[in-house]
N, C-alpha and C positions, 0 to 999 in steps of 0.2 A: 343883042350879046349871042352867043353861041346853043345850042344846045347845050354840048357838055359841059357849058360853065351855068348854066341855071341849074344841071341836077347835081354838081358840086354843090351847087348854094344850100339846094334844099333837104341834100342827104343828110347835113347833123338831125334834120327836125324830123325824116321819115324813123333816122335809128331811136332818136328820143321818145319818139310815138311809140314805137315796137316796146321799148324798155317800160314807156309808163303803164303796159296792160299787163304785166307782172306784178304779183305781189307776193311776197314770199314773211315767212316767221322766221325770225331772227334763229338763228341754233345758242347765242350765249348773249349776256347781258352786256353790251358796249357803250360808252359815249357818243354821242352823233356830235361829229364839229361843222364849222360854219366854211370852215375851210378845208384845201388841201391839205394843208402843211399843220395841221391840228394842231392850232396855235390858240384856239378859241373857244369853246363850249357857253352860249348861252343859256342861263338859267339852267346851267349844270344838268341836259338833259337825257337820260340813260334810254337805250334801246330796252323794251316791255318784251315780256318772254310770251306773253298770250294775244301782242298784235299785228296784225299782218301790215308790212309798209311794201307802201309802191317804190320800185326801181326806177329810178331815172335814168340813171345812166352807170358804166361799169369805165374806167380808168386808171390803168397804172395802179392795179390791185386794190382799188377803192371802189365803195358803190355810190353814188347822188341818190338819196333816198327822201322822199315826205317825210316830215314829222307833224302829221297837223295839228293845228292849234299853237303851234310854236313861232317865235320868230328868230332868227330866219326857218321858214319853212322848209327849205331845202338844206340837209347834212349829208357830211360824208362821213362814211365809216369803214373801219378794214373790212376786206373782204370774207376775211376769216369769221366776222360776227354772223354769216348766211351760210346756209348748208348748199353743197354742190346741190345743181338741180338736172332731174332728170325729165326730156324732153317737154319742160317748160313747168312741170309741176312742182307743188312746192314738195320737199323729199320727206316727211312725213307722209303725204299720200301714195309716194314712188314707193317707198319700202312696203309699205303693204301694200300694194299693186304689186310689188317682184317680188314677195312674200308668199301670191297668193289667200292673204286672209283680207278677212273684211273689217270694216271698225265704223260704230257708229260713233262719230266725232260730237254728239250730245247724249251721249249716255253718261248719267249721273247719279246712277242708281245706289243705294244704299251697298257696301262690299259685305255680303254675311259670310263669303265661304271660311271654311276651318281651315286654314296651315298646317298640314301634317309635317310637326318638327319632333324632334327628340327631346322631351322635354324644353325647358327654359335655359337660354343660351346663358353660357357659365361664363363667356368672357367677353365683357361690355366696355364700351366707351362711351362717358355722358359727356356731353356736349353745350358747355354752355354760354352764352353770346351774351355781352354786354351791347344792348342795344343802342346808345347813344353813339358808340363805334362805328357798328353795322351801317345806321342810318348816314352814315359820314360820305360812304361810299355808293350804297341805296337812295339815296335823298328820293326817288320815282316811287317808289315802294308805299301801299297802302298805309304799311302798319306805321311808315315814319311820316308821313302828311299830317297838320295840326290844321285844324281851322279855327275861327275866330273864338267859336265857346270854348275850347280846348288850348287854345295859347296862350293862357297865365295858370294854367292849371296843374300841380305835377302829377304825373303821374308813375306807377308801380315800377314799370320797365326803363323810368328813367333814372334810377336807384339803384335796381336789382340786376343781380344776371337773369339771363331771362333761359328755357329751355331752346336749344336748335335742336339736340335730339338725343335718340339711347340709340348705339348702334356696335350690335355684336359686331365681334371680332374674330376671327382677321376682318380687315376690310373687307377682302374679297368676297364676305361672305353676304350677300345682296339678292333682292328677288327670288325670294324662295318660293318656288311652288307659284308664282305670278303668270299671267298667259301673257302672251309675246304681246298682245299689243297693247298692254298697260305699260312695257317696259318700253316700249319704242315710244308713250305719251311722256311718259319718264322722264326720259330720255332728253326729247326736245322741250320739256319743260312746258307742256299743255297740262298742268297739273288741274286748271279749273274741270278738267274734262276726264278728271280720273274718280275712282268711285267715290262715293263718301264712306268712313269708318265709321261703323255703327259703334257709339258711343253711349254711356248713360246721361241723362241730364246733369248730372254733379260733375262726373268726368270733362265732360264738353266746358261746360264753366269755367273750373279749373283750369284746362288747356289756353281757353281760351286768357286767362289772365298770363297764364305764366310762356305762352308762347302768341305772341302777338303778331307772327307769320301766320297763325288760322285765315288770317284776312288775306292774304295771297296763298291760299291753300296750300303755304307748308305744310300740313298735318297728313294730306293724303297721300304728299311725296314722301315723308317719314315711315309712312305705316306700309306703302308698296315697298319702297326702296329696303328698311331696314327692318321696320316692325313683325314684318312675314317671316324673319330668321329669326327671331328673338322669343314668340309665344305664336300661338294660336289662334288667337283671336286680339282685335286691336283693344279694346278695353281693356285687357289684362295690360299689353302692353305701354297706355297712354297712362292707366292709372297708377303704373310701378314709375316709370318717367317723372310725372307730376309728383309723385311722392318725395322724390328722388330728390327735388327742387326743393320743397318745401321744407326737409330738411336741411339742407345746405344753407338756407334763406334763415335758420334758427340760429346760426353758429357764429361765433366772432369774424368768421372770414369775410362772410357776407357784409357786417358792419363796418370790416377793417377798408372794404371798396367803399361803402358809401361814407366816411367820415373823409375820404380821402378822393373824392372826385374834385374832378380839377389837379391833381396833384400824379407825380411820378411816384410807380411804386417798382420793388425789385423783387424778382423770383422769390430770394431767399426770401423776404420778409413775407412773402405768400407763401412759401413751403411752410414756413413758421407758423403760421398761422392756422394752419390745417393739421401741423403736428399738435397745436393747443387744444383743435374743437375733434381731433378725431382718433387722437395717437400718435404717439413717435413713428416715424416712417413713414406717415400717410402720406405725406407732402412729396416723397419723392415720387408716389403715383400720379400730381399732378403736374400737366404741363401747359405753360404757359404762352400762348399765341398773342403775335402782334404785328399790324400791318401800318408802315408809316408812321412809325413811332406811338400808334396807338395801342395799350390793350384792347384784344378785342376779341376771345375766348379764354378759357379753362375748359381743358381737358382732364377730366377725373379717369381715369383708366383701374376698371374694376374687376376683380372677382369673385366666383363661388353663387350661391344662390341665397339673398336673404333679403330683407325687407329694411335693414338696417345700413343708411350712407355709409357708414365706419367700419362698419364688416367687412362690406365690398371694397373699400379702400385698403385694409388691410391685408386684402387677399388679391389685389390688385398687382401689376408689375410695376418695376421701378423704371421710370422713362426719363428721358434725356430731354431737355425743353431746349429751345433754339435761341427764344426771347427770354433774356434775362431781368429788361428790365422797360416800361412805357408807362406812358400816361393813361388814367383814368378820365377819360372824356365826360364833359359835362353836357345837357341837354341842349340841343338847337345846333344847327350846321356852324361850321369854323369853330377854333380853339379859344 
C-alpha cells in the first residue's frame, strides 16, 4: 500500500483525535440525537448548561459529542448549540480575555452589593410557570427529576403555579449596575458560579417552595438579571415576589387550574376568574403562554407600588394574549 493511501486511511482518526481534545460548554439547551437526521433522541437527553462536552467531530452544521452516562454515548447536536470559539478556548474564556477582565470561576460568595435604583420599579411583569408543562421539555433539570422516595408523593409544584420571575419593564431593563463578569456568566448560563443572593432564612425557605428552580440556581439568575433593576437588595425583591405568588394561590384562579388538571381551559375562562378574584378588568392584564398545546405560564402585567396583587393588576397595562386555549398538564412525562 502506498504512503499516500495509508495517510488517507488514518487521516479521519487524526482529525477525530484533534476534536476529542476540545471541551465546550453549550450556549443553550438542545436535544441530543442518536443520528444526523435527528429522528431519535433516546431517553430524551438535553444538553446541560453547566456541563462541558467533548467535541468529537463537526459535519454539515452539526457537532458529534460525548454524553457521558447515556446510550448511545455519542450524540449529534446542531452547531448553534455551542458558542463560537477563539483559539480553541471556550467562548466565556475568550470573551473575558478579549475584554481584559479576569474572572474567578470558583467565585460563589454572597452578593451584598446594594444597587442604586431610584426607588422600587413601578412597571413589572410577574411570570408564573406551570411546572408540569415546563418539565415536559426540560426533563434533564434537577427540579424535574423524581426519585423512588418521592415517586408517589404529591408535590405543591405539581398542582400550583410556581414563580419564574418578577421582571421590571420594559424588557430591556436588565442587569442594573451589575459587573460585566457576572453578566457574562449569566448570559452563558453559568448560574452555579454566580454570587449567592443574600436572603433571610424565612425568605429562602419560602422561595424554595415557590421556585423549584432554586436547585438549578434560577434564583441567582433572576436576581442578577432582573432583581437588580427592581430594588436595592435581594431580600426585598424575593420577599415581594413570594408574597405575590402566595396571594395568587389564595384565589379561585389558582383553584380553577388545580380543578382542571388534565383538561383544556380557555383564556376567556382564565380572565373571568381573575376578574372575579381581583376586580373587573384585571383579567385583561393577564397573558396566557402556551407551547405545543400546553399552558406553560401566566404573565401578570403589574403597575404602581403596592403590597396587594389586586391593586398592582388594576394599575397594570392591558395586554394581548397570543394563546387563547391550552391543556393543563398533569404531573409525569407524557400527556
